[in-house]
Every structure is written in C-alpha cells, then in structure tokens.
KEKE-3310 file (N, C-alpha, C; in steps of 0.2 Angstrom, whole numbers, plus 5000, padded with zeros to 4 digits):
npx = (5004:5010:5019:5011:5005:5016:5019:5007:5008:5020:5016:5005:5012:5021:5011:5007:5018:5021:5012:5016:5019:5007:5003:5013:5008:4996:5000:5007:4998:4985:4974:4970:4972:4962:4957:4948:4946:4958:4960:4950:4954:4966:4963:4954:4963:4971:4961:4959:4971:4973:4962:4964:4976:4973:4962:4964:4978:4985:4977:4979:4992:4994:4987:4994:5007:5004:5002:5015:5020:5010:4995:4997:5011:5011:5004:5012:5024:5018:5015:5028:5034:5025:5027:5040:5040:5035:5045:5055:5051:5049:5062:5068:5061:5067:5080:5078:5081:5074:5071:5070:5058:5047:5034:5029:5017:5013:5005:4995:4994:5006:5013:5009:5015:5025:5042:5054:5067:5085:5094:5100:5091:5090:5082:5081:5089:5090:5098:5097:5083:5083:5091:5082:5071:5078:5082:5070:5065:5074:5072:5058:5060:5067:5057:5048:5053:5052:5038:5036:5040:5031:5019:5021:5023:5011:5003:5007:5003:4989:4980:4969:4969:4981:4979:4970:4979:4988:4981:4978:4992:4995:4986:4992:5004:5002:5001:5015:5021:5018:5025:5038:5038:5036:5047:5057:5052:5052:5066:5070:5061:5056:5044:5044:5056:5053:5042:5049:5058:5049:5042:5052:5055:5045:5049:5056:5048:5043:5056:5060:5050:5056:5069:5065:5058:5068:5077:5068:5060:5067:5066:5053:5044:5029:5029:5038:5030:5020:5027:5031:5018:5014:5024:5021:5009:5012:5020:5011:5001:5009:5012:4999:4996:5006:5009:4998:4985:4989:4994:4982:4974:4982:4978:4967:4954:4947:4936:4932:4943:4941:4929:4933:4942:4933:4925:4934:4937:4925:4923:4933:4928:4916:4922:4930:4920:4912:4921:4925)
npy = (4994:5006:5008:5010:5022:5030:5030:5036:5048:5053:5054:5063:5074:5076:5079:5091:5099:5099:5107:5119:5117:5118:5131:5136:5131:5138:5151:5150:5146:5151:5165:5176:5183:5175:5184:5184:5171:5166:5175:5170:5156:5157:5163:5153:5143:5148:5149:5135:5131:5139:5136:5122:5122:5129:5122:5109:5104:5112:5109:5095:5094:5100:5090:5078:5082:5085:5073:5070:5081:5086:5096:5111:5111:5105:5114:5125:5120:5117:5130:5136:5128:5131:5145:5144:5137:5147:5157:5150:5149:5162:5167:5160:5168:5180:5179:5178:5187:5202:5208:5198:5192:5178:5180:5191:5197:5191:5192:5183:5190:5197:5188:5189:5200:5208:5204:5215:5217:5216:5222:5211:5202:5196:5195:5210:5214:5201:5193:5198:5195:5181:5178:5183:5174:5162:5164:5166:5153:5146:5152:5149:5135:5134:5139:5129:5118:5117:5117:5105:5095:5098:5095:5081:5076:5078:5071:5058:5055:5057:5054:5060:5073:5077:5076:5087:5098:5096:5100:5113:5118:5115:5124:5136:5135:5137:5152:5154:5146:5153:5164:5160:5156:5168:5177:5169:5165:5178:5180:5170:5167:5154:5143:5129:5129:5138:5132:5120:5125:5130:5119:5111:5118:5115:5102:5103:5101:5087:5083:5089:5082:5069:5070:5075:5064:5054:5060:5063:5052:5041:5046:5048:5048:5049:5061:5069:5069:5077:5090:5092:5093:5106:5114:5113:5119:5132:5136:5135:5145:5156:5156:5158:5171:5179:5177:5171:5178:5191:5190:5186:5198:5207:5203:5211:5208:5209:5206:5194:5186:5186:5179:5167:5163:5161:5151:5141:5138:5134:5122:5114:5113:5106:5094:5089:5087:5077:5067:5063)
npz = (5000:5004:4994:4983:4986:4986:4972:4967:4973:4967:4954:4954:4958:4947:4937:4941:4941:4927:4922:4918:4905:4899:4901:4892:4880:4879:4878:4866:4856:4858:4854:4861:4878:4891:4902:4913:4915:4919:4931:4939:4940:4946:4958:4963:4965:4975:4985:4987:4992:5004:5012:5014:5021:5033:5038:5037:5036:5046:5058:5059:5060:5073:5080:5079:5084:5096:5103:5106:5113:5121:5122:5122:5119:5107:5099:5099:5093:5081:5076:5075:5066:5055:5053:5050:5037:5030:5031:5024:5011:5008:5009:4998:4988:4991:4986:4973:4958:4956:4943:4935:4939:4940:4942:4936:4926:4910:4894:4882:4871:4869:4862:4849:4844:4832:4831:4833:4821:4816:4802:4797:4800:4812:4828:4838:4853:4857:4864:4877:4879:4878:4889:4899:4898:4901:4914:4920:4919:4926:4939:4941:4942:4954:4963:4961:4966:4981:4981:4975:4984:4995:4989:4986:4999:5005:4997:4999:5012:5011:4998:4992:4998:4993:4979:4978:4981:4971:4960:4963:4963:4950:4943:4947:4941:4927:4922:4925:4915:4904:4907:4905:4891:4883:4883:4878:4866:4860:4859:4851:4841:4839:4842:4847:4854:4864:4870:4875:4885:4894:4898:4903:4914:4923:4928:4939:4949:4951:4953:4965:4973:4972:4978:4990:4995:4996:5005:5017:5019:5026:5039:5042:5054:5064:5071:5064:5052:5057:5058:5045:5039:5044:5039:5026:5025:5029:5018:5007:5011:5010:4996:4991:4996:4992:4979:4971:4973:4971:4957:4951:4953:4945:4933:4931:4935:4949:4957:4951:4954:4968:4969:4964:4974:4984:4979:4977:4991:4995:4987:4992:5005:5004:4998:5009:5019:5012:5010:5022)
capx = (5000:5014:5023:5006:5004:5022:5018:5002:5011:5024:5012:5002:5017:5023:5006:5006:5024:5021:5006:5020:5019:5000:5004:5016:5004:4991:5004:5009:4992:4979:4975:4969:4972:4956:4959:4943:4947:4965:4959:4946:4958:4971:4959:4952:4969:4973:4956:4960:4977:4972:4957:4967:4981:4970:4956:4966:4985:4987:4975:4982:4999:4993:4984:5000:5012:5001:5003:5022:5022:5004:4991:5001:5017:5009:5002:5018:5028:5015:5016:5035:5035:5021:5031:5047:5038:5034:5052:5059:5049:5051:5070:5069:5059:5072:5086:5076:5082:5067:5070:5067:5053:5043:5027:5027:5011:5014:4999:4996:4994:5012:5016:5007:5018:5031:5048:5059:5073:5090:5095:5102:5085:5090:5078:5085:5089:5088:5102:5093:5077:5084:5093:5076:5068:5081:5082:5063:5064:5078:5068:5052:5062:5069:5051:5044:5057:5049:5031:5036:5041:5025:5013:5022:5023:5004:4999:5010:4999:4982:4980:4964:4971:4987:4976:4968:4985:4991:4977:4980:4998:4995:4983:4996:5010:5000:5004:5022:5023:5017:5031:5044:5038:5035:5054:5061:5050:5054:5073:5072:5056:5055:5039:5046:5061:5049:5038:5053:5061:5043:5040:5057:5055:5041:5052:5059:5043:5044:5063:5059:5047:5060:5074:5061:5057:5074:5079:5064:5057:5069:5065:5046:5040:5023:5031:5041:5025:5017:5031:5030:5011:5014:5028:5018:5004:5016:5022:5005:4998:5013:5011:4993:4995:5011:5009:4992:4981:4992:4994:4975:4972:4985:4974:4962:4948:4948:4930:4932:4948:4939:4924:4937:4944:4927:4923:4939:4936:4918:4924:4937:4924:4912:4926:4932:4914:4910:4925:4927)
capy = (5000:5012:5009:5012:5029:5033:5031:5041:5055:5056:5055:5069:5080:5076:5082:5098:5102:5099:5111:5124:5116:5120:5138:5138:5130:5143:5157:5148:5144:5155:5172:5181:5180:5175:5187:5182:5164:5166:5178:5165:5150:5159:5164:5147:5139:5151:5147:5128:5131:5142:5131:5115:5124:5131:5118:5102:5103:5115:5106:5089:5095:5101:5084:5074:5084:5085:5067:5070:5087:5089:5101:5117:5110:5104:5121:5129:5117:5118:5137:5137:5125:5135:5151:5141:5136:5154:5160:5146:5151:5169:5167:5159:5174:5186:5177:5179:5193:5205:5210:5192:5188:5174:5181:5196:5195:5192:5190:5179:5195:5198:5183:5191:5206:5206:5205:5220:5214:5220:5221:5204:5197:5194:5199:5215:5212:5193:5190:5200:5192:5174:5178:5184:5168:5156:5166:5165:5146:5144:5154:5145:5129:5135:5139:5123:5113:5115:5115:5098:5092:5099:5091:5074:5073:5078:5065:5052:5054:5057:5055:5065:5080:5078:5078:5094:5102:5096:5104:5120:5120:5115:5130:5142:5135:5139:5158:5153:5143:5159:5169:5157:5156:5174:5180:5164:5166:5184:5179:5165:5166:5147:5141:5123:5130:5141:5126:5116:5128:5131:5112:5108:5122:5111:5096:5104:5099:5080:5082:5090:5076:5063:5072:5075:5057:5051:5063:5063:5045:5037:5049:5050:5046:5053:5068:5072:5071:5083:5096:5093:5096:5113:5118:5113:5124:5139:5137:5136:5151:5161:5156:5161:5178:5183:5175:5169:5183:5197:5189:5186:5205:5210:5202:5216:5206:5209:5203:5188:5183:5185:5174:5161:5161:5158:5145:5136:5136:5130:5116:5110:5112:5100:5088:5087:5084:5072:5061:5062)
capz = (5000:5004:4988:4979:4988:4983:4965:4966:4975:4962:4948:4956:4958:4940:4933:4944:4938:4920:4920:4915:4898:4897:4900:4886:4874:4879:4875:4859:4852:4859:4851:4866:4885:4894:4909:4918:4917:4923:4937:4943:4941:4951:4965:4965:4967:4982:4990:4989:4996:5011:5015:5016:5025:5040:5040:5037:5038:5052:5064:5059:5063:5080:5083:5079:5088:5103:5106:5109:5117:5124:5117:5122:5116:5100:5096:5099:5088:5074:5074:5074:5059:5050:5051:5047:5030:5027:5030:5019:5004:5008:5008:4991:4985:4992:4982:4966:4955:4954:4936:4931:4943:4936:4943:4932:4921:4903:4891:4876:4865:4868:4857:4843:4842:4828:4835:4829:4818:4813:4794:4796:4801:4819:4833:4842:4860:4857:4870:4883:4880:4880:4896:4903:4898:4904:4921:4922:4919:4932:4945:4942:4944:4961:4966:4960:4970:4988:4980:4973:4991:4998:4985:4987:5006:5007:4994:5002:5018:5010:4991:4990:4999:4988:4973:4978:4981:4965:4955:4964:4961:4943:4940:4948:4936:4920:4921:4925:4909:4899:4908:4902:4884:4880:4881:4874:4859:4857:4857:4846:4836:4839:4846:4850:4859:4869:4874:4878:4891:4899:4900:4907:4921:4928:4930:4946:4954:4952:4956:4972:4976:4973:4983:4997:4997:4998:5012:5022:5020:5032:5045:5042:5060:5065:5073:5058:5048:5059:5056:5037:5037:5046:5035:5019:5026:5028:5011:5003:5013:5007:4989:4990:4997:4989:4972:4967:4973:4967:4950:4949:4953:4940:4926:4930:4937:4956:4960:4948:4958:4975:4969:4963:4980:4988:4976:4979:4998:4995:4984:4997:5011:5002:4997:5015:5022:5008:5011:5030)
cpx = (5004:5017:5018:5005:5010:5021:5013:5004:5015:5021:5008:5007:5020:5018:5006:5012:5024:5016:5010:5019:5012:5000:5007:5012:4998:4994:5005:5003:4986:4980:4974:4970:4965:4957:4954:4944:4953:4964:4955:4950:4963:4968:4957:4958:4971:4968:4957:4966:4976:4967:4960:4972:4978:4965:4959:4973:4987:4984:4977:4989:4999:4991:4990:5005:5010:5002:5010:5023:5016:5001:4995:5007:5016:5007:5008:5023:5025:5016:5023:5036:5031:5025:5038:5046:5038:5041:5056:5057:5050:5058:5071:5067:5064:5078:5084:5077:5075:5066:5068:5062:5048:5035:5024:5022:5013:5007:5000:4997:5001:5016:5015:5011:5024:5037:5052:5065:5079:5090:5097:5096:5085:5086:5083:5084:5088:5092:5099:5087:5078:5086:5087:5072:5071:5082:5075:5062:5068:5074:5062:5054:5064:5062:5047:5047:5053:5042:5031:5036:5034:5019:5014:5021:5015:5001:5001:5005:4992:4982:4975:4966:4977:4984:4973:4973:4988:4987:4978:4987:4999:4992:4988:5002:5008:5003:5012:5025:5023:5023:5037:5044:5038:5042:5058:5059:5052:5062:5074:5067:5054:5050:5041:5051:5057:5045:5043:5056:5055:5042:5046:5057:5051:5044:5055:5054:5044:5051:5063:5056:5052:5066:5071:5060:5063:5077:5075:5061:5060:5068:5057:5042:5034:5024:5034:5035:5021:5020:5030:5023:5011:5018:5025:5012:5007:5017:5016:5001:5002:5012:5005:4993:5000:5011:5002:4987:4983:4992:4986:4972:4975:4982:4968:4955:4947:4942:4930:4937:4945:4933:4927:4939:4939:4925:4928:4939:4930:4919:4928:4933:4919:4916:4928:4926:4912:4914:4928:4924)
cpy = (5006:5013:5012:5020:5033:5035:5036:5048:5057:5058:5062:5075:5081:5080:5089:5102:5104:5104:5118:5124:5118:5127:5140:5137:5135:5149:5156:5147:5148:5162:5177:5178:5181:5177:5184:5175:5163:5169:5173:5159:5152:5160:5158:5143:5142:5149:5140:5128:5133:5138:5125:5117:5125:5126:5110:5101:5105:5111:5099:5089:5095:5094:5079:5076:5085:5079:5066:5075:5090:5094:5108:5117:5109:5110:5125:5126:5118:5125:5139:5134:5128:5141:5149:5140:5143:5157:5157:5148:5158:5171:5166:5165:5180:5185:5178:5186:5196:5207:5204:5188:5185:5176:5188:5194:5196:5189:5186:5184:5197:5194:5185:5197:5204:5208:5209:5216:5218:5219:5214:5199:5195:5198:5204:5213:5205:5190:5192:5196:5184:5173:5178:5177:5162:5158:5164:5157:5143:5146:5150:5138:5129:5135:5133:5117:5111:5114:5108:5093:5092:5095:5084:5072:5073:5072:5059:5050:5053:5059:5060:5072:5081:5080:5085:5099:5102:5100:5111:5122:5120:5122:5136:5141:5137:5146:5158:5150:5149:5163:5167:5158:5162:5177:5175:5164:5172:5183:5175:5164:5158:5145:5134:5124:5134:5136:5122:5119:5128:5124:5110:5112:5118:5105:5097:5101:5092:5079:5083:5085:5070:5064:5072:5068:5054:5054:5062:5056:5041:5040:5051:5046:5051:5060:5072:5074:5077:5090:5097:5096:5104:5117:5119:5119:5131:5141:5139:5143:5157:5162:5159:5168:5182:5182:5175:5175:5189:5196:5189:5194:5209:5209:5206:5214:5204:5205:5196:5183:5181:5179:5167:5158:5158:5152:5139:5134:5132:5123:5111:5108:5106:5094:5085:5083:5077:5065:5060:5056)
cpz = (5000:4998:4983:4980:4986:4976:4963:4968:4970:4956:4948:4955:4951:4936:4935:4941:4931:4917:4917:4907:4895:4897:4894:4880:4874:4876:4868:4854:4852:4856:4856:4873:4888:4901:4914:4920:4921:4930:4942:4945:4947:4958:4967:4968:4974:4987:4992:4994:5004:5015:5018:5021:5032:5042:5041:5039:5044:5058:5064:5062:5071:5084:5084:5084:5095:5107:5109:5114:5121:5120:5117:5118:5108:5096:5095:5093:5081:5072:5072:5067:5053:5048:5048:5039:5027:5026:5025:5012:5003:5006:5001:4987:4985:4988:4975:4963:4953:4947:4932:4935:4939:4937:4940:4926:4914:4900:4885:4870:4864:4863:4850:4840:4838:4831:4830:4827:4816:4805:4793:4797:4809:4824:4837:4849:4861:4863:4877:4884:4881:4887:4901:4904:4902:4912:4924:4923:4925:4939:4947:4945:4952:4965:4967:4965:4977:4987:4978:4980:4994:4995:4986:4994:5008:5004:4997:5008:5016:5002:4989:4992:4994:4981:4972:4978:4975:4960:4957:4962:4953:4940:4941:4943:4929:4918:4921:4918:4903:4900:4905:4894:4880:4878:4877:4867:4856:4855:4851:4840:4835:4844:4850:4855:4865:4874:4878:4885:4896:4902:4905:4914:4926:4931:4937:4951:4956:4955:4963:4976:4977:4978:4990:5000:5000:5004:5018:5024:5026:5039:5046:5048:5060:5067:5067:5053:5050:5058:5049:5036:5039:5041:5028:5020:5026:5021:5006:5005:5010:5000:4987:4990:4994:4981:4968:4967:4970:4959:4947:4948:4947:4933:4926:4932:4945:4959:4957:4952:4965:4974:4967:4969:4984:4986:4978:4986:4998:4993:4989:5003:5010:5001:5004:5019:5019:5009:5018:5032)
residu = (MET:MET:GLU:GLN:ASN:VAL:LEU:TYR:ALA:PHE:LEU:LEU:THR:LEU:VAL:ALA:GLY:LEU:ALA:THR:GLY:VAL:GLY:SER:LEU:ILE:ALA:LEU:MET:ALA:LYS:ARG:THR:ASN:ARG:LYS:PHE:LEU:SER:PHE:SER:LEU:GLY:PHE:SER:ALA:GLY:VAL:MET:ILE:TYR:ILE:SER:PHE:VAL:ASP:LEU:PHE:PRO:GLU:SER:VAL:ARG:ILE:LEU:SER:GLU:ASP:TYR:GLY:LEU:ARG:GLY:GLY:GLN:VAL:ALA:THR:ALA:ILE:ALA:PHE:PHE:GLY:GLY:ILE:LEU:PHE:ILE:ALA:LEU:ILE:ASP:LYS:LEU:VAL:PRO:SER:VAL:GLU:ASN:PRO:HIS:GLU:ILE:ARG:SER:VAL:GLU:SER:MET:GLN:VAL:THR:VAL:PRO:THR:SER:PRO:GLY:GLY:LYS:PRO:LEU:HIS:ALA:LYS:HIS:MET:MET:ARG:THR:GLY:LEU:MET:THR:ALA:LEU:VAL:ILE:GLY:ILE:HIS:ASN:PHE:PRO:GLU:GLY:ILE:ALA:THR:PHE:MET:ALA:SER:LEU:GLN:ASP:VAL:GLN:MET:GLY:ALA:ALA:ILE:ALA:VAL:ALA:ILE:ALA:ILE:HIS:ASN:ILE:PRO:GLU:GLY:ILE:ALA:VAL:SER:VAL:PRO:VAL:TYR:TYR:ALA:THR:GLY:ASN:ARG:LYS:LYS:ALA:PHE:LYS:PHE:SER:PHE:LEU:SER:GLY:LEU:ALA:GLU:PRO:VAL:GLY:ALA:LEU:VAL:GLY:TYR:LEU:ILE:LEU:ALA:PRO:PHE:LEU:THR:PRO:ALA:MET:LEU:GLY:TYR:VAL:PHE:ALA:VAL:ILE:ALA:GLY:ILE:MET:VAL:TYR:ILE:SER:LEU:ASP:GLU:LEU:LEU:PRO:ALA:ALA:HIS:GLU:TYR:GLY:GLU:HIS:HIS:VAL:ALA:ILE:TRP:GLY:LEU:ILE:VAL:GLY:MET:ALA:VAL:MET:ALA:VAL:GLY:ILE:VAL:ALA:PHE:ALA)
# end
C-alpha cells in the first residue's frame, strides 16, 4: 500500500509540475488572454490552498504533535513549523532577482507582436530576451522545488488531499509557463524552443518530490509528519498571498479573483465533508 501511495504521490506531483507546459501551449496557440478565466483560476487555486492549510493541515499537525508534546506544546511546535515554512519560501523569493521575477504577468497577446529585427533578420535584444527567459525558467524551477516536496509529502499521507493540492499547484503553474515562453519566443522566434524551456522548468517539481522522498522518507515518523504538514501549510499560505492573489488581481479582474477564492474554499469544504 505504501509503495502504491508513493507512485500516486509522484504522479500527482509530476502532473502539477508539467502544467507549466500547458501555460506555454496557451501562449503559443491562443489568440487572446482570457483574463477572467485566469483571474478566477488563480483565485480558485489560492482558495484551495488556504482552506486546506488552515482547516486540514494545520489542525492535523497540532493533533499529531500534541501526542508527543501535549496540546500546548503541539500548538507551539506547529506554529513554529508553520512560520518556518513561510520563512523558507520567503527566503527563496528574496534570492530571486526582481528583474526576472517569474510572477510578472505576461499576456498571450504579447506573442502576437512582431519581433523587431536587425537588417540581418536577427531579433533585436535577442540575447537579453533569451537571458530573461532562461532566468525565468531557472527561478520557476527553484520555486517549484519546495512545491514539489509539499505536494508529494501531502499526497503520500492522503491521496485525496494531495490531489487537491496538485490541482491548485497546477493552476498556479500555468501563468508561469506563459512567463517562460514569451521571452524565449521573442529571442528565438522558435515556438518549439519556447515550449521546451517552459516544459522543462516544471520538471523541478517532480525532482523536488524525489529528493524530498529520499531525504525525508527514512525519518518519516509521526512527529516528523506533523512538522512537514505545518511547513507545507506555511508554504501554501505564502504562495497564495504573495503570488496567486496578486497575480489574479494583475489580470484586472479583482472581483472575479475573489469569487474564485470563495469557490475554491467552498469546493474544498464540500470535498472534506463528503470524504470524511
């Protein structure tokens, strides 16, 4: 059964990571950016993550750690691990060059603009645009690594909860796929190359899952699992508040994003009650 859970957890993490390829396909094939859809989707993803974090992961962490430390000690340990998760992902953000921030919104329409060329036919500023695309892919890979660990570890314990997190992460990876594709396409004029770099940036997620499993699996006691749940909750709350909701608002559909947030929470509430 454990081996089956490992396989499911890895597959869910893989699907979530490779959603960057979906974003790339949208950028390369769509004619217009569906801003309402993206705003709603990003809000929905944030709602799922926030609800799971505070209603499922955080209380479960308190329950597990209270068995070792008592109720008060369990609450303290959970809070420390929760804010530790926030600090961990915030530190990664701090190390990201702001100029190449992968959460800068780029639209599908920008793919339709004719790339200015030199007399020799080479796109102007191609080196700069290619560097931007490669840096964005690298930064997204760095961000996806801890997300992969979080998705995998949650899925390992509860496949249904892991599936919900994987869907939320996948939705949040779609705009990141666009963010990689646009500058690479500008630099090269090559749609296949733009898709390839976007697709590869998502592989950091299953790699994170694999590394996390190899490092954490031997130490995966109930207490360790309690700490992991709290750290995952912290990471997901930070991603929701720092990345997903601001990105949803930048697409210009504030109320649509909020309704997406509410619907995401409602869906998770129904799911948790239905499968309890």
